[in-house]
C-alpha positions as CSV (number, residue, x, y, z in Angstrom):
1,X,0.0,0.0,0.0
2,X,2.9,2.4,0.8
3,X,4.5,1.7,-2.6
4,X,1.3,2.4,-4.4
5,X,0.8,5.7,-2.7
6,X,4.4,6.7,-3.5
7,X,4.0,5.9,-7.2
8,X,0.8,7.9,-7.3
9,X,2.5,10.8,-5.6
10,X,5.3,10.9,-8.3
11,X,2.8,11.0,-11.1
12,X,0.9,14.0,-9.8
13,X,1.9,17.7,-9.9
14,X,4.0,19.0,-7.1
15,X,1.3,21.3,-5.8
16,X,-0.4,18.3,-4.3
17,X,2.7,16.9,-2.5
18,X,1.7,18.1,0.9
19,X,-1.8,16.7,0.8
20,X,-0.6,13.4,-0.5
21,X,2.1,13.2,2.1
22,X,-0.7,13.6,4.7
23,X,-2.7,10.7,2.9
24,X,0.3,8.4,3.0
25,X,0.8,9.1,6.7
26,X,-2.9,8.5,7.3
27,X,-3.0,5.2,5.4
28,X,0.2,3.9,7.0
29,X,-1.2,4.9,10.4
30,X,-4.4,3.0,9.7
31,X,-2.5,0.0,8.5
32,X,-0.4,-0.1,11.6
33,X,-3.4,0.8,13.8
34,X,-5.4,-2.1,12.2
35,X,-2.7,-4.5,13.2
36,X,-2.6,-3.2,16.7
37,X,-6.4,-3.2,16.9
38,X,-6.5,-6.8,15.6
39,X,-3.9,-7.9,18.2
40,X,-5.8,-5.9,20.8
41,X,-9.1,-7.6,19.9
42,X,-7.5,-11.1,19.9
43,X,-6.0,-10.5,23.3
44,X,-9.3,-9.2,24.7
45,X,-11.2,-12.2,23.4
46,X,-9.0,-14.6,25.2
47,X,-11.1,-15.8,28.2
48,X,-9.9,-15.3,31.8
49,X,-9.3,-18.2,34.2
50,X,-12.7,-17.6,35.7
51,X,-14.3,-17.9,32.3
52,X,-12.5,-21.2,31.6
53,X,-13.6,-22.6,35.0
54,X,-17.2,-21.6,34.2
55,X,-17.0,-23.4,30.9
56,X,-15.6,-26.5,32.6
57,X,-18.3,-26.3,35.2
58,X,-20.8,-26.1,32.4
59,X,-19.3,-29.3,30.8
60,X,-19.7,-31.2,34.1
61,X,-23.2,-29.9,34.6
62,X,-24.2,-31.0,31.1
63,X,-22.7,-34.5,31.7
64,X,-24.6,-34.7,35.0
65,X,-27.8,-33.6,33.2
66,X,-27.3,-36.3,30.5
67,X,-26.8,-38.9,33.2
68,X,-29.9,-37.7,35.1
69,X,-32.1,-38.1,32.1
70,X,-30.6,-41.5,31.2
71,X,-31.2,-42.7,34.8
72,X,-34.8,-41.3,34.6
73,X,-35.5,-43.2,31.4
74,X,-34.2,-46.6,32.6
75,X,-35.6,-46.4,36.1
76,X,-39.1,-45.8,34.9
77,X,-38.9,-48.6,32.3
78,X,-37.6,-51.2,34.8
79,X,-39.4,-50.3,38.0
80,X,-42.0,-52.8,39.2
81,X,-45.5,-51.6,39.2
82,X,-46.5,-53.9,42.1
83,X,-43.7,-52.4,44.3
84,X,-44.9,-48.8,43.5
85,X,-48.4,-49.8,44.4
86,X,-47.1,-51.1,47.7
87,X,-45.3,-47.8,48.3
88,X,-48.5,-45.9,47.6
89,X,-50.4,-48.0,50.1
90,X,-47.6,-47.3,52.6
91,X,-48.0,-43.5,52.0
92,X,-44.6,-43.0,50.5
93,X,-44.1,-39.5,49.1
94,X,-43.3,-39.5,45.4
95,X,-44.7,-43.0,44.7
96,X,-47.8,-41.5,43.0
97,X,-45.7,-39.5,40.6
98,X,-43.8,-42.7,39.7
99,X,-47.1,-44.4,39.2
100,X,-48.2,-41.7,36.8
101,X,-45.0,-42.1,34.8
102,X,-45.3,-45.9,34.7
103,X,-49.0,-45.8,33.7
104,X,-48.4,-43.4,30.7
105,X,-44.7,-43.7,29.9
106,X,-44.8,-42.2,26.4
107,X,-44.6,-38.6,27.5
108,X,-42.1,-39.4,30.2
109,X,-39.8,-41.2,27.8
110,X,-40.1,-38.4,25.2
111,X,-39.1,-35.9,27.9
112,X,-36.0,-37.9,28.9
113,X,-35.0,-38.2,25.3
114,X,-35.4,-34.5,24.7
115,X,-33.3,-33.9,27.8
116,X,-30.6,-36.3,26.7
117,X,-30.4,-34.7,23.3
118,X,-30.2,-31.1,24.6
119,X,-27.5,-32.1,27.1
120,X,-25.5,-33.9,24.4
121,X,-25.7,-31.0,22.0
122,X,-24.8,-28.5,24.7
123,X,-21.9,-30.6,25.7
124,X,-20.5,-30.5,22.2
125,X,-21.1,-26.8,21.9
126,X,-19.2,-25.6,24.9
127,X,-16.7,-28.4,25.4
128,X,-14.4,-27.6,22.4
129,X,-14.0,-23.9,23.2
130,X,-13.3,-24.7,26.9
131,X,-10.5,-27.2,26.0
132,X,-9.2,-24.8,23.3
133,X,-8.8,-22.1,26.0
134,X,-6.9,-24.5,28.2
135,X,-4.5,-25.3,25.4
136,X,-3.9,-21.7,24.3
137,X,-1.0,-21.0,26.8
138,X,0.9,-24.2,25.8
139,X,1.3,-22.8,22.2
140,X,1.9,-19.1,23.1
141,X,5.5,-19.3,21.9
142,X,4.4,-20.0,18.3
143,X,3.6,-17.3,15.8
144,X,0.1,-16.0,16.1
145,X,-1.3,-17.6,12.9
146,X,0.3,-21.0,13.8
147,X,-0.7,-20.9,17.5
148,X,-4.4,-20.5,16.7
149,X,-4.5,-23.3,14.2
150,X,-2.6,-25.7,16.5
151,X,-4.7,-24.9,19.5
152,X,-7.9,-25.6,17.6
153,X,-6.6,-28.9,16.1
154,X,-5.5,-30.1,19.5
155,X,-8.7,-29.0,21.1
156,X,-10.8,-30.9,18.7
157,X,-8.8,-34.1,19.2
158,X,-8.8,-33.8,23.0
159,X,-12.4,-32.6,23.2
160,X,-13.5,-35.7,21.3
161,X,-11.5,-38.0,23.6
162,X,-12.2,-36.4,26.9
163,X,-15.8,-35.3,26.4
164,X,-16.7,-38.6,24.8
165,X,-15.2,-40.5,27.7
166,X,-17.1,-38.3,30.2
167,X,-20.3,-38.6,28.2
168,X,-20.2,-42.4,28.0
169,X,-18.9,-43.2,31.5
170,X,-20.6,-40.6,33.6
171,X,-23.4,-39.6,31.3
172,X,-24.5,-43.1,30.1
173,X,-23.0,-46.2,31.7
174,X,-22.9,-45.3,35.3
175,X,-26.4,-43.8,35.6
176,X,-27.8,-46.7,33.5
177,X,-26.3,-49.3,35.8
178,X,-27.5,-47.4,38.9
179,X,-31.0,-47.2,37.4
180,X,-31.1,-50.9,36.6
181,X,-29.9,-52.0,39.9
182,X,-31.8,-49.5,42.0
183,X,-34.7,-48.7,39.8
184,X,-37.2,-48.1,42.7
185,X,-35.0,-45.6,44.5
186,X,-33.8,-43.9,41.3
187,X,-37.4,-43.5,40.0
188,X,-38.5,-41.9,43.3
189,X,-35.5,-39.5,43.1
190,X,-35.8,-38.3,39.5
191,X,-39.5,-38.4,38.8
192,X,-40.5,-35.0,40.1
193,X,-37.7,-33.0,38.5
194,X,-38.5,-34.8,35.2
195,X,-42.2,-33.9,35.5
196,X,-41.1,-30.2,35.9
197,X,-38.9,-30.5,32.8
198,X,-41.8,-32.2,30.9
199,X,-44.2,-29.3,31.8
200,X,-41.7,-26.7,30.7
201,X,-41.1,-28.3,27.3
202,X,-44.6,-29.8,26.9
203,X,-45.1,-28.3,23.3
204,X,-41.9,-29.8,22.0
205,X,-42.6,-33.2,23.7
206,X,-46.0,-33.3,22.3
207,X,-44.6,-32.6,18.8
208,X,-42.0,-35.3,19.2
209,X,-44.5,-37.8,20.3
210,X,-46.8,-37.0,17.4
211,X,-44.0,-37.1,14.9
212,X,-42.7,-40.4,16.2
213,X,-46.1,-42.0,16.1
214,X,-46.7,-40.8,12.5
215,X,-43.4,-42.4,11.5
216,X,-44.3,-45.7,13.2
217,X,-47.7,-45.6,11.4
218,X,-46.0,-45.0,8.0
219,X,-43.9,-48.1,8.6
220,X,-47.1,-50.1,9.0
221,X,-46.7,-50.7,12.8
222,X,-48.8,-49.7,15.7
223,X,-47.2,-48.2,18.8
224,X,-48.2,-50.2,21.8
225,X,-47.5,-47.4,24.3
226,X,-45.9,-49.9,26.5
227,X,-42.2,-49.7,27.4
228,X,-42.2,-52.3,30.1
229,X,-40.1,-55.5,29.8
230,X,-42.2,-58.4,28.4
231,X,-40.5,-61.8,28.5
232,X,-41.4,-65.0,26.7
233,X,-41.9,-68.2,28.7
234,X,-38.4,-69.4,27.8
235,X,-36.9,-66.1,28.9
236,X,-38.7,-66.3,32.2
237,X,-37.3,-69.8,32.7
238,X,-33.8,-68.5,32.0
239,X,-34.4,-65.7,34.5
240,X,-35.5,-68.2,37.2
241,X,-32.3,-70.2,36.6
242,X,-30.1,-67.1,36.7
243,X,-31.8,-66.0,39.9
244,X,-31.1,-69.4,41.5
245,X,-27.4,-69.3,40.4
246,X,-27.1,-65.8,41.9
247,X,-28.5,-67.1,45.2
248,X,-31.8,-65.2,45.0
249,X,-33.8,-68.4,44.8
250,X,-33.4,-71.7,46.5
251,X,-32.9,-74.8,44.4
252,X,-36.3,-76.1,45.4
253,X,-37.9,-72.8,44.5
254,X,-36.3,-72.9,41.1
255,X,-37.6,-76.4,40.5
256,X,-41.1,-75.5,41.6
257,X,-41.2,-72.5,39.3
258,X,-40.0,-74.6,36.3
259,X,-42.8,-77.1,37.1
260,X,-45.3,-74.3,37.1
261,X,-44.2,-73.4,33.6
262,X,-44.6,-76.9,32.4
263,X,-48.0,-77.6,34.2
264,X,-50.2,-76.3,31.3
265,X,-48.3,-78.6,28.8
266,X,-49.5,-81.7,30.7
267,X,-52.6,-83.6,29.8
268,X,-54.9,-85.5,32.2
269,X,-53.6,-88.8,30.9
270,X,-50.1,-87.9,32.0
271,X,-51.0,-87.0,35.6
272,X,-53.7,-89.6,36.3
273,X,-53.5,-92.7,38.4
274,X,-53.7,-95.3,35.6
275,X,-56.5,-97.8,35.5
276,X,-54.1,-100.7,36.2
277,X,-53.0,-99.1,39.5
278,X,-56.4,-98.0,40.6
279,X,-58.1,-99.5,43.6
280,X,-61.9,-99.6,43.5
281,X,-65.0,-101.2,45.1
282,X,-68.1,-102.8,43.7
283,X,-71.4,-101.0,44.1
284,X,-72.9,-103.7,46.3
285,X,-70.0,-103.9,48.8
286,X,-71.5,-103.6,52.3
287,X,-70.5,-101.0,54.8
288,X,-68.4,-103.4,57.0
289,X,-66.4,-104.6,54.0
290,X,-65.8,-101.0,52.9
291,X,-64.5,-100.1,56.4
292,X,-62.1,-103.0,56.3
293,X,-60.8,-102.3,52.7
294,X,-60.3,-98.6,53.2
295,X,-58.5,-99.1,56.6
296,X,-56.3,-101.8,55.2
297,X,-55.3,-99.9,52.1
298,X,-55.1,-96.5,53.7
299,X,-57.5,-95.0,51.1
300,X,-59.4,-91.8,51.6
301,X,-61.4,-92.2,48.4
302,X,-62.4,-95.1,46.2
303,X,-64.1,-95.3,42.8
304,X,-67.4,-97.3,42.9
305,X,-68.3,-99.5,39.9
306,X,-71.2,-101.8,38.9
307,X,-69.8,-104.4,36.4
308,X,-66.2,-103.2,35.9
309,X,-64.1,-100.1,35.9
310,X,-65.7,-99.0,32.6
311,X,-68.9,-98.6,34.5
312,X,-67.9,-96.3,37.4
313,X,-71.0,-94.7,39.1
314,X,-69.2,-92.4,41.6
315,X,-66.5,-91.9,44.2
316,X,-66.8,-93.1,47.8
317,X,-65.2,-90.8,50.4
318,X,-64.0,-92.0,53.8
319,X,-65.7,-89.1,55.5
320,X,-69.1,-90.2,54.1
321,X,-68.5,-93.7,55.4
322,X,-67.7,-92.4,58.9
323,X,-70.8,-90.3,58.9
324,X,-72.9,-93.3,58.0
325,X,-71.3,-95.3,60.8
326,X,-71.9,-92.5,63.3
327,X,-75.6,-92.1,62.3
328,X,-76.3,-95.7,63.2
329,X,-78.7,-96.2,60.3
330,X,-79.5,-99.5,58.6
331,X,-77.2,-101.4,56.3
332,X,-75.8,-99.4,53.4
333,X,-73.6,-100.3,50.5
334,X,-71.0,-98.4,48.4
335,X,-73.6,-97.3,45.8
336,X,-75.7,-95.5,48.4
337,X,-72.7,-93.5,49.7
338,X,-71.0,-92.7,46.4
339,X,-70.8,-89.2,45.1
340,X,-71.2,-88.3,41.4
341,X,-67.8,-88.3,39.7
342,X,-66.5,-85.6,37.4
343,X,-65.4,-87.0,34.1
344,X,-62.8,-85.5,31.8
345,X,-61.1,-86.7,28.6
346,X,-57.5,-87.8,28.9
347,X,-56.4,-85.1,26.4
348,X,-57.7,-82.2,28.6
349,X,-54.8,-80.0,29.8
350,X,-53.9,-80.2,33.5
351,X,-54.8,-76.5,34.1
352,X,-58.2,-77.0,32.6
353,X,-58.7,-80.1,34.8
354,X,-57.9,-78.1,37.8
355,X,-60.3,-75.4,36.8
356,X,-63.1,-77.9,36.4
357,X,-62.4,-79.3,39.8
358,X,-62.6,-75.9,41.4
359,X,-65.8,-75.1,39.5
360,X,-67.5,-78.3,40.7
361,X,-65.9,-78.3,44.1
362,X,-64.4,-81.8,43.9
363,X,-60.9,-83.2,44.4
364,X,-60.9,-86.0,41.8
365,X,-62.0,-86.6,38.2
366,X,-62.5,-89.8,36.3
367,X,-60.4,-89.8,33.1
368,X,-62.1,-91.3,30.0
369,X,-60.2,-92.5,26.9
370,X,-61.3,-92.0,23.3
371,X,-63.3,-95.2,23.3
372,X,-65.4,-94.2,26.4
373,X,-63.7,-96.5,28.8
374,X,-62.0,-95.6,32.1
375,X,-58.4,-94.7,31.6
376,X,-57.7,-93.7,35.2
377,X,-58.4,-91.2,37.9
378,X,-56.8,-87.7,38.3
379,X,-56.8,-86.2,41.8
380,X,-56.1,-82.8,43.2
381,X,-53.0,-84.3,44.9
382,X,-51.7,-85.7,41.6
383,X,-52.0,-82.3,40.0
384,X,-50.2,-80.6,42.8
385,X,-47.5,-83.2,42.7
386,X,-46.5,-81.8,39.3
387,X,-45.6,-78.5,41.1
388,X,-44.5,-79.3,44.6
389,X,-43.5,-83.0,44.4
390,X,-44.9,-86.2,45.7
391,X,-47.8,-85.9,48.1
392,X,-49.6,-89.2,47.9
393,X,-53.0,-89.3,46.1
394,X,-55.0,-91.1,48.8
395,X,-55.8,-93.9,46.3
396,X,-52.9,-96.1,47.2
397,X,-51.3,-95.8,43.8
398,X,-47.6,-96.6,43.2
399,X,-45.4,-93.6,43.9
400,X,-43.6,-92.5,40.8
401,X,-40.0,-92.0,42.0
402,X,-36.6,-91.4,40.6
403,X,-33.8,-92.6,43.0
404,X,-30.3,-91.4,41.9
405,X,-27.6,-93.7,43.3
406,X,-24.2,-92.7,44.5
407,X,-22.4,-94.0,41.4
408,X,-24.5,-91.7,39.2
409,X,-27.0,-94.4,38.0
410,X,-30.7,-94.2,38.9
411,X,-33.6,-96.4,39.8
412,X,-36.8,-95.2,38.1
413,X,-40.3,-96.3,38.6
414,X,-42.0,-97.4,35.4
415,X,-44.8,-94.8,35.9
416,X,-42.4,-91.8,35.9
417,X,-43.3,-89.5,33.0
418,X,-40.9,-89.5,30.0
419,X,-40.9,-85.7,30.3
420,X,-39.5,-85.9,33.9
421,X,-36.7,-88.3,32.8
422,X,-35.8,-86.1,29.9
423,X,-35.6,-83.1,32.1
424,X,-33.5,-84.7,34.9
425,X,-31.1,-86.7,32.7
426,X,-31.0,-84.5,29.6
427,X,-32.5,-87.2,27.4
428,X,-34.7,-86.8,24.3
429,X,-37.3,-89.5,24.7
430,X,-40.2,-88.9,22.3
431,X,-42.9,-87.5,24.7
432,X,-45.6,-87.5,22.0
433,X,-45.2,-91.2,21.5
434,X,-44.4,-92.4,25.1
435,X,-46.0,-91.0,28.2
436,X,-44.1,-93.0,30.8
437,X,-40.5,-94.4,30.9
438,X,-42.0,-97.9,31.2
439,X,-44.0,-97.4,28.1
440,X,-40.8,-96.2,26.3
441,X,-38.9,-99.3,27.3
442,X,-41.8,-101.6,26.2
443,X,-42.0,-99.7,22.9
444,X,-38.3,-100.0,22.2
445,X,-38.3,-103.7,22.9
446,X,-41.2,-104.4,20.6
447,X,-42.0,-107.7,22.4
448,X,-43.0,-109.2,25.7
449,X,-40.7,-107.7,28.3
450,X,-38.5,-109.7,30.7
451,X,-36.5,-108.8,33.7
452,X,-33.0,-108.0,32.6
453,X,-33.9,-106.7,29.2
454,X,-31.6,-103.8,28.3
455,X,-31.8,-100.9,25.7
456,X,-29.3,-98.2,24.9
457,X,-30.5,-94.6,25.4
458,X,-28.2,-91.8,24.2
459,X,-25.0,-93.0,25.8
460,X,-26.7,-94.8,28.8
461,X,-28.1,-98.3,29.4
462,X,-31.7,-98.8,30.6
463,X,-32.4,-102.2,32.2
464,X,-35.7,-103.7,33.3
465,X,-35.4,-104.5,37.0
466,X,-39.1,-105.4,37.9
467,X,-42.3,-106.2,36.1
468,X,-45.9,-106.0,37.2
469,X,-47.6,-108.5,34.8
470,X,-46.7,-107.1,31.4
471,X,-46.1,-103.6,32.8
472,X,-42.5,-102.4,33.3
473,X,-42.6,-101.6,37.0
474,X,-39.0,-100.5,37.5
475,X,-35.9,-99.7,35.4
476,X,-32.3,-99.0,36.1
477,X,-30.5,-96.2,34.2
478,X,-26.8,-96.2,34.0
479,X,-24.7,-93.1,34.2
480,X,-23.7,-91.5,30.9
481,X,-20.7,-93.2,29.2
482,X,-18.7,-91.8,26.3
483,X,-18.9,-93.8,23.0
484,X,-15.1,-94.3,23.2
485,X,-15.3,-96.2,26.4
486,X,-18.2,-98.4,25.2
487,X,-18.6,-98.8,21.5
488,X,-21.8,-100.8,22.0
489,X,-23.5,-97.6,23.0
490,X,-23.2,-96.1,19.6
491,X,-26.2,-98.0,18.3
492,X,-29.7,-98.2,19.9
493,X,-30.8,-101.8,19.7
494,X,-32.7,-103.6,22.4
495,X,-31.2,-106.9,23.6
496,X,-31.7,-109.4,26.3
497,X,-29.4,-108.8,29.3
C-alpha cells in the first residue's frame, strides 16, 4: 500500500505533494493501527481463568444432566408396578408420581429423550471452546497464525476423547447401571424433576410424540405405548435359573417354578393314576367290608363301579362312610354312599382339569379314553405333585419315584413320565409317543418284556429290574458313558441282558 501511494505521488503535480504526504501518513497509520487493533481484539477475546472454569463447570453440569435423564428413562422402564403400588399403600411420598409415569410412559420417555439430546448438543457446543482455551497457553511461543491453528486442532482431538469419555462413562453407563440395579430408589428421586422439565417443554414433547407415532404408522406398525419389559416363557425360565445361580432363589424354589411353567403342557392322561394301578370297590359292597378295605389300604377315596371299571358310578369318600357309621342307620352299601364323579377326557390339559375341579368343588375326576372306557383317575393331589413334588394321592397308587444312586446311576419307577426323565437326565425320549418311561422301554423292545432286558439310550443303558404282569414296573438307568469307552452304546438296539 505504501509503494502504491508513492508511485501515485510521483505522477501528480508537485502542488499536491503536501496533501498526498498527509494521505500516506494516514494510510500507514491506519494499517499499523489495524494490526494493533486486531492484536488488541484477539487478546481481549481470550477468556480469563474464571471464564475457563465456568465453561468446565458447564461441561460437568451437562454431563450430569445427561446422566440424570438416562437414569430417569431406565428407572421408569424397569421399576416394578407392584412395588410402586405397595409404596403408595404405605403412603410413600413420590410414589404416586412414579405411578403416573409408569402408567403413561410415552410422554415421560419423550421428555427424557429430549433432555438427553439437549444435554449432548450443549456438551459438544461448549466443550471444544473450553478445551481450546486451556490449550492456548501451551502454544503461546508459536507465531500467532500458527498458534491459533494448532490450539484448535489439539482442542478438537482432545475434546473428542475427553468429552466422549465423560459422556459415555458418567453420562450413560454409570447412571444406566444405577437405574437398573436401584430402579425403585432412582425413580423416586428423579420423577418429580423430570415432571417439571416435561411441563416446561410440553409443546416440544407433544410434537416429538406425534411425529414419532406418525413415522411408526407409516412403517405399518402400531405403537403399543408400553415400554415395560415383556418376556417369553423361555426367557422367564432363564431368569429363574439365573436367579437361582445368583442365590436369590433356593434350588427347590427354582424347580417348583419350572414345574409351574410346564404344568399347562401336561394332559390329564399324563398325571392320572392309571387304571391298572387304581383300587376300586363294587357298588354292592356292604359298609363293613368298605371299612375294612379302606382301613387296610389307607385309602381316603375309592371309585365305585357296577360291572367293571368302565362302569364307574361315583366316588366313595371315607368321610361319608364315617358319617354313615356315626348315624347308626340301617345297612348301606357303596352305591348308596358314592358321590357323582366328574369325568374329563384324557387329552384335557392339566390346568383345565384343575379349573373344572374348582368349579365343581371336587378333588378328583374320572379320566375317559377316546373309546369311552375308564383310563384312570386324576386327583387334586396328583395335579399338585406336578408342582410341589410327591404328596400321595389317597388312592394307594404306586409312587412314581426317581432314585439317583451314589455312582450316578438311577432307579426309576416305570410310571415316571418320560418328560421328567428327559428333564432330569438331559435325554430326548419322544414324549408325543411315550407317556411313561415304562412305556418307552416296552415300545423300544417291541416284544413281551422280561426282567434284565436292556436298551441303549443316548450313551446310557436302561435295564428292566421289575415287572408287574406285562407292565414295566422299575428300570435302572446307568450313568452317561462316552462312546469311546463303550462302542456298543453307539447303536440303539434292544437286547436281552
